[in-house]
N, C-alpha and C positions, 0 to 999 in steps of 0.2 A: 504494500500500500504506500501511496505517496503521502507526504505531509498534508496536502490538501484533502485527500481522502480521509485521513485520520481526523482532521479538523471537522469535516462534514459529518462524520460518524458521531463525534462528540456533540456537535450542535443538535443532531437528531435526537440525542438522548437527554437533552436539557429540557427542563420544564418550560412551557410556553411563557410563563410569567417572568422568566429571567432573560428572555431573548432581547428585549429592548435595551437592557443594561449591557448585555454582551455586545450588541451592535455598536453601542457608544464606545466601548473599549476597543473594538476592532477598528472603528473609524478613527479614533484618536491615535492608535498605533500606526495605522497606514499614513495618516497625515504627518506624524513625527518622522517617519522614514522618508517621505517625500521632501520634507524640509531639510533633512540631512543631505540628500542628493543635491539640493540647490546650493548648499553651503560648500560642498566639496566640489 
């Protein structure tokens, strides 16, 4: 399995009520990585 497959499997097992919070964490993580690319 790829990392993306593992992440998708974990997301599928998470209770629906936590998905909004998880989305915000993922979004913040992705944005921070994009900002690092701009700096370098």
